[in-house]
N, C-alpha and C positions, 0 to 999 in steps of 0.2 A: 687362557682365561678371558682374554679380550674377545676371542672368537666366540666363546660361549655367550658373553654378554650381548654381542651383536646378534647372535641367533635368537635370543629371547626378545630383543627389541623388535626384530623383523617379525617374529611370530605374533607379538602383541599388536603390531600395526596391521598385519593381515587379518587378525581376528576382528579388530575394530572396523576395518573396511568391509568385511563380510557382514557384520552386524548392521552397518549403515545401509548396505544394499538390500538386506532382507527386510528391514524395518525402517523405511524412510520416515524421517521426522520432519514435519512441516511446521512453520511458525504459526502460532495461534492467531486466528483471525478475530476481529472484534465481534463477529456474529456468534462465536463460540461462547461468549460470556453473556449473551442476551437470552432472555426467556422467550420461548415461542408461545404466544397467546392465540387462542382460537379466534377467527375472524367473525365479527358479529354479523348476523344475517341482515340483508338489505330489506328494509320495510317498504313495501309498495303501498302508495296511497290509493284509497278507494274513492274514486270520483263518481258522483251520480250524474246521469244524463239530465239534460234540461227537462225532458218530459217526465223523468222520475221525480225531479224536484217539484214540479207542478202537481203531480199526482199525490205526492206525500202531503203537500200543503192543503190540497182539497180534502184529503182523508182526515187530516188533523181538524179541519173545520167541522167535519161530520162527527167529531168526538172520539176518534180512535186514539189509542194510547201511543205515546211516543216511543216507549220501550219496545212495544210489539213491532212498530214500523222500523226501528233501528235493527232489530233482529232479522226482520224479513229482508231488508235491503243490505244487510251485512255492513252496517256502519255503526259508529258509536252514538250514544245518546246525545253527547255534546254536539255532534254534527247535526242531528235533528233539531236540537234547540237553537243552534246557530242559524239553521235554515229558516226556522220559524221567525227568528229575530229579524232576518232580512227578507221577509215575505214580499214586501212591496217592491223591492229591487228585482226579485226573481220573476214576479208576475208581470213586471213592466218590460221584460225582455221578450217581447212578442216576435221580434224579427230574428232572434237567434235560431240556430239550427237545433231542432228539438232532440236530435241524437248526439249533440256535442256533449262531451263529458266535462269540459272545463272551458267555459267561454272566455275566461281571463287569459288563457294560454292556448289560442287556437292553433291547430296544426296547419302547416302550409298546404294550400289547396293546389291541386293540379289544374292548370288552365284548361277550360273547356271552350268549344266553339260557341259563338254568341247565339247561334240559332239552335243550340241544344234544347231539346224538348223537355227534359227533366233531369234531375240529378239522380241517375239510376245506379251509379256505382255503389253508393252507400245504401240506397233505397232497396236494392235487390236483397241485401243481407237482412234488413230490418223488416221487410214486408210492407213498408209504407212508401207509397209513391206520391210525393208532394210536388206539384207542378210549379217549379221555381223558374219561370221564364219571364223575359221582359214583357211579352204580350200578356201573360196572366197578371203580372204586377200592374200593368196599365189598366186592364179591365177591372180588377178588384178595386182599384182606386176610384174608378168611375162608379162602380156599384155602391161603394160606401159613401160617396159624396151626396150630402143631403140636397144639394142644388141640382142634381141630375134630374131631368124631366122623366116622366113616366115612359115616353116613347123611347128615349135613349136608355133608360134603365132596362126595359124589356129587351131591346136590341142587344145590350151588353150582356144581360143574363143568358140569352140564347147562345151567344158566341162562347161564353164560358162553359156552358153545359155541353156544347158540341165538342169543345176541346177535351173535356173530361171523358166523354163517351169514346172519342177517337183514341185517347190515351189508354183507356181501359182495354179496348180491342187490340191495341198494339202490344200491351203487356201480356196478354193471354198467350199460351204456348203456341208456337208456330213450327212448321216443318218445311223442308225444301221440296219444291215442286217444279215441274216443267210445263210451260204453256206454249201453245202454237201462236206465233205472231202472224203467220200467213200459211198458205198451203205447203210451203217448202221450208220454212224456217221456224225454229222454236227456241225459246230462251229459258234459262233457269231463274227461279224466283222463290218466293215464300208464300205459304198459305197457312191458315189456321188449322191446328191439329183437330180441334173440335168446333162445331158450330156454336155461336154464342146464343145465350138465352137471357132475357131481361126479366127481372122480378122487381116490381116497384113496391116500396114500403112508404112512399110519399103520402102524407096525410091530407094535403090540400092540392088537388089536381095532380097531374103527372107530367110536369115539364121535361124531366129527364127521359121518361118513357116516350114522350113525343119525339125527342131528338133521336132516340134509338130507332123508332119507326121510320124516320126519314133516312137514316143511315143503313139500316138492315130491315127493310120492309117485309121480308119473307121469313124472318126468324121468329120462333115462338116467344111469347111474353106471358106474364102473369102478374099477380099482385097479392099482397098480404096486408090486411088492415088490422091494426092493433089498437088497444086502449091502454095508453100509458100516461099516468099522471106524473108530470115532471117534478112536482113540488113535494111528493111523498118520498121520503128516504127509503123506507121499507115497502116498496110497491110490488104488486103482483101484475105481471103482464098478461093480458087476455087477448087472444086472437078473435076479433069480431067477425072477420070474413076473409076468405082466401080462395083464390083460383090459381091453380098451378098446372103445368103440363103433367101428363101421366108419369113420365120418367125423366130424370135429369142426369142420369149416369153418363151420358155421352155428350154433355154440353159444358161449355165454359159459362158459368152462371154469374151474371152481373146483378148485384143488389143495388137498387137505386134509392137514394134518400137525399133530399136537398141539404139537410143539416142533421148530423148524427150526434146527439147529446145524451142519449139514454142507452147505456151499455146492455142492460137486461133486454131491452127491446130488440137490439141487433142480435143478441145471442138467441133469443126466441125464434127469430126469423131463420137464422142459420140452422138451428136444430130442426126446424120444420123442413128446410131444404134437404138436409142430410137424410131425413126419414123418407124423402122421395127419391133417394138414390144419388144425390149430388155428392161429389168428392170434395173434401175440404180444400185441397190444393187447387181446385178449379173454381173456387168461389172468390169473387172480387166485390168488395164493398166500394161503391162509387158514390161519392158525396162531395158537395161543394165545400162545406165546412165540417170539421170533425173535432170533437172534444177529446182531450188527451185520455180521459178515463175510458172512453170507448176503445181506443187503441190498446190500452193496457189489458182491459178485460177480454177483448177478442183474442189477442195473442197469448194470453194466459190459458184460455180454454181451447183455442184452435190456432196453433202457431203457424200453420201453413196458409191460412186465409190472408189474402192480400188486400190492402186498402189503397184506393186511388182518390186523392183529394186535391182541391185547389189550395187549401190552407188548413193547417192545424191551429186552432184558435182556442186558447184557454179562457178567453174573456166572453165567450158566447152567452153564458148565463149570468154575467154581471149586469147590474141595472144600468140602463142608459139614461142619460140626462136629457129629459124631454120636458120642455116648458109647456104647461097647460094654459088655458085661457084665463083661469083665475089666479095664475101665478104659482100654483103648486105643481111640483114635478111628480107625476105618477110613477109608481114603481113598476117598470117594465124592462124585461131583459133585452139585450141587444139582438138576440136571436128573434124574439117575438116582434121586435120593431122591424127587423129585416123581412121576416115572413109576411108581416102585414103589408109592407110596401110591395113585396113580390106579388101578393094576391091582388093588390090594387092595380099593378101594372098589367097583369094578365086578364083581369076582368073589367078593366076600365072601358067605357063605351067611346070616350073621345080620343083614345090613344090609337095611333096608327101602328099596326104591327109590322115587324120586319120579318119577312118570310125567308127562311134559309134556303138557298139554292133556287129561288123562284125568280125568273126573269120574264116579264110580260110587257107587251106594248100597249096595254090598255091604259087609258087615262084615268080610270077609276083607281082609288087606293087599294092595295092588296088586302085580301081578307086575312084576319088574324090567324096565323099559324097556331099560336098557342091555344086560342079559344077553340079552333077546329079540332086540334089534337086532343085537348082535354075532353071534348065532347065525344069524339069518335074513337080515340085510342084509350080513354079511361076504361079499364075493364069493368067498372061498375055500370057502364052504359051498354055493355055487350048483351045482346039478346040470348046468345047461346054461349055459356062459359066454357072455357077449355076443359077444366076438370075441377070440380068443387071438392074442397077439402073439408 
């Protein structure tokens, strides 16, 4: 009987051992009693670029609806209202990077050489090449200083314009070439893929076209004269006169304008160049000052057109504080004041010109490069036009 009882005890123990091996039981963990909740999606903030902020503010001033602007730029109406509330603060940030999305939290910048000619890393992506160099900053300061004499003003203007033209030629597409250094040795270098061509839409003289003639005297040039009333919101651009090369399909086309503030005028000129065979990606707008609206409009209609400028200035059309003789300050824009002084500097009889690249032993003062160029290189004075449009 005792043997039978021991048999059943062993059989029960073996059964329990087999059960524990087949179905292992682990101690409950605290996570077994917790509810699993879906993780909320991370909301990314939509930050506007500085240039977008300025464009929105200018469009609000023209009477556009805030709701439509909020939908276009994919932000809330509250963001647009807050932007309008802080308008003065935004417009005062003239030194900020126009492509920065959040000036309060700037991204760390990669150190660049001090002699860097421009900030091309970000500019190549945006299509805007703003010359932010020490030399350009010094020249712009001299240009804006009211105490600068006419002689120094003209000398400074010609230096800035030459920097712009050289920068535009360097940005144009290039290719690898080989040149002979002597009869037995050659070296590898770079050359332009397409020859440049300059088209001026300057309204008062052709200072930029003059510099181009000094740099590339054998390349074709032309001009487009337009009638644009800056004070009319709904204006119609009319081409008064134009002389262009017969074909532009094999050229890097540089559009010259001292200051670009009228988007429709620039688009009209670009459209005329495209009708002559120019390729949009080979068109470069070269201007001393450019208004943010021009950048937005050009890149909306022609994303591959590139802009080369000394400064993006949203204050061009703001009234300048100029004291008159009777004590009343006339309403004149900063751009009009600058263009008036530029005309005085180029057409003044008592100002001695600074001739770019001219070295002479003559004791007589050098002849005005600007006046000679404006007379000789201004296409309106050509006896035989290139090709009339």
